[in-house]
N, C-alpha and C positions, 0 to 999 in steps of 0.2 A: 229727231233732230237731236239726240244726245246718244252717237253712236257708242260714246265709252261704255254705257252702261251694258249693250250685249256682248261688246270686245272683251271688257275687263270678267264680265261672268263667265266667259268659253274659258279666260285664262286662269280663272280660279277653279273650276269644273278639272280643268286639265292637272292643275297641279294638286288638287285634293284626291283625285283617283289613281295619282302616280303610284302610290306604294300599293295599295289593293289589286291594281294591275300587273303591277310587277311581282309581288307576293304572291298571288294567289292566281291569276290566270294566265301570265307568261307561263309557270311549271305543265300546266295542262297543256298550251299549245307545244312546249316542248316534247312533252311525253308525245302527244300526236306525230310528231315529226315535223310538226308545219317552222316556216320559217319566219310566221308573223309577228311582227312586233306588235304586241298588245298595246301598247303604251301610244305609238304612232299610230295605228290603224285608229284608235280612239280619237287622238287630235286631228288625224286626217278628218274623220266624219264629222266633228265639229267646226273645222273650219268649212267645210263643204255648206253645213247650214249658214253659216258667216257669208260666205260667197251668194248664198239665195237672196239674204236680207241686203247685201250691197247693191247687188241687180236691181233688187225693187227702190232700193233707197235712194240711189243715185241720180237716177231722172229726174226726180223730183225736187233736188238741190241743185241740179247744174247752176241754175242762172241766180242762185243767191251766194254772192263771193264769200260772204262771210262763214255762211254754214258749210258749203263747200270746202273753203279751206280749213275747219275745225274737224271736218269729216276725214281728209286726206292726213291730216296732221296726229289722228288717232289711229288709223290705220297703220302709219307708218309704225309707229309706240308699237301697238300692235304685232305688228311682224318683226320687230327687233325685241320682243319678248320671248314668242314665238319660238325664234329662232337660238337667240341666247340662252335662254334659261331651258327652255321645255327640250330642246335640241331636234326639232323639227327639220324636216328634210328640203333641200333646194329642188329634188323631184317631185316633191309631191305639189298638189295644186294650193296656190297664194292668191291671196289679196293681189298682187303687184298685178296680176294678170287681167284681174278688175280695172285696176286703174289705167291699166295698158290698151283698151280697146279704145277708137277712135275718139268717138264723142265725149269721154271720161276724158282721156288724156289731152286733146285740144285743151280742152277748160282747163286743166291742171296747167298745164304752159301758161295757158293766158295770164290765169289767176296769179301764179307762180311768177311772171316777168311783172304784172300789176305792182304787187306787194316787195317785190324789189325795187322797183323805180322809187316808191313810195319813201322807202329806208335809205334809199340815196339820197332824196330830198332831205330827207331830216339827218342824215349825216354831214352832208355840205352846206346846211344852213346853221348847222350847230356851233356856238359861239367856240368851243374845244377844237373844231375840223382841224386846223392848221396847228396844233400842239401836241406834241409827242405826251404820251402819258407816263412815260419815264424819263423826261428828261431830265429829273435832278437824280436817276443813276445812272450813272457814266457807262458801266460795263455791259449794262442791259442792250441800252440802245446806241449802238454804235451806228446805226444806219439812221438815227433819227427821225424815225417814221411817224408823220404826221395821225392822228387820231382816224380821221377819214380814210384814209388809205389802209390802214390796220382792219377798221371796219368792214372796207370794203373786199378784202382777203377774207375775210372771215364768213360775209355774207356767200361769195363763191363757192367756199368751203364745206359751208352748211348744206348749197342747193346740192352739191357733188353728194354729201353724206344721204340726200332725200329720195335721188335718182338711183343711186348706184345698184339697187338690187333689182330694177329693171328688168323683166327676162328676156328683152331682145336688144340687142345691141344699136339695133334702128333706132329706137326709141330711146336711148340713153345718148345716141348724138344726135337728138333733136334737144336734148336738154344741154349739151356740150355747146350747139349752136347759140341757144339762149346766153349761155353763161357769155360767147363769144361777144354778142349783140351788147351785154353790160358791161365788159372791158372797152367796146367802141365806145359806148354812152361816157363812159367813166372818164376815158381819155377825151374825147370833146368838153366833157366840164373843167377837167382841168384846162384845157387850151383854151375857153373862155374866161376863167379866172385869172390864167397865165397873161392874158391881153389888158388885162386890167391894171396887172401889175410892173409892166414893163418899163417905167418911169421909176420904178425902185429896183431894180434888178438884181439888188444886193441887200433887198428887206427881206425879213423873216418869213413873210408870206411865198416870196417868190423862192426863196429856198428850200421851204418847204415843199412847194411843187414838184422841184425838181427832187426831192429825196423822194417824195409821194412813187413817182415814177420811176426812180431806181428799186425801189421798194417792190413793188408791182412786177417788172421785168424779172426782179431777180426773180420772188416766188413761181412766178408764171413758169421758169428755166428749171426750176426744182422739179415742179410738177410736172414737167415734161416726160419723165420714165413711168408716169401713172398712166396704165393705158386706159 
């Protein structure tokens, strides 16, 4: 139930052995005419142990939303550091291959949707939902974006960041499908609030809804170039 323990331990081993592998082992391999990178092979071997551990752990956590979500979060943090800090190669085995396996992936998608909808509930019921965070700074907030719209687009961005390293396009497209569902859900919620405000169509909330729609449409248009 504490995947960060072994994930952090592996990252520490990789970091602590890097200098020894580069200074002592790599010259021996070079001298023998080998093209093997000692540091990367060491990392690959440790990641294979992680994959074995995840394969054993995930079936036990599939139906506990909190523990499963925590595991996914920790794996994503581990992957990020493995690539950005330790130069791991995308062609090597990775934890994302485990998360992309059918039963695990479908559960991840379900849990992701559940928590996203909860977040949408809380942001729209917030007292600040229809107020701009930057209402007093005119040069920052030309679009007068209400807080709920900004929070919603940040939510979509975070989801993209979580799934963008999945190994296959088909899996990434399934997550895109989830995002499209969330956009439609947000549209429906805005419509419901707007219907309550039709008698005060010049009121601040009605204007905030229009600003929210304009902002979401503009950002989605900006993202259209992102494959």
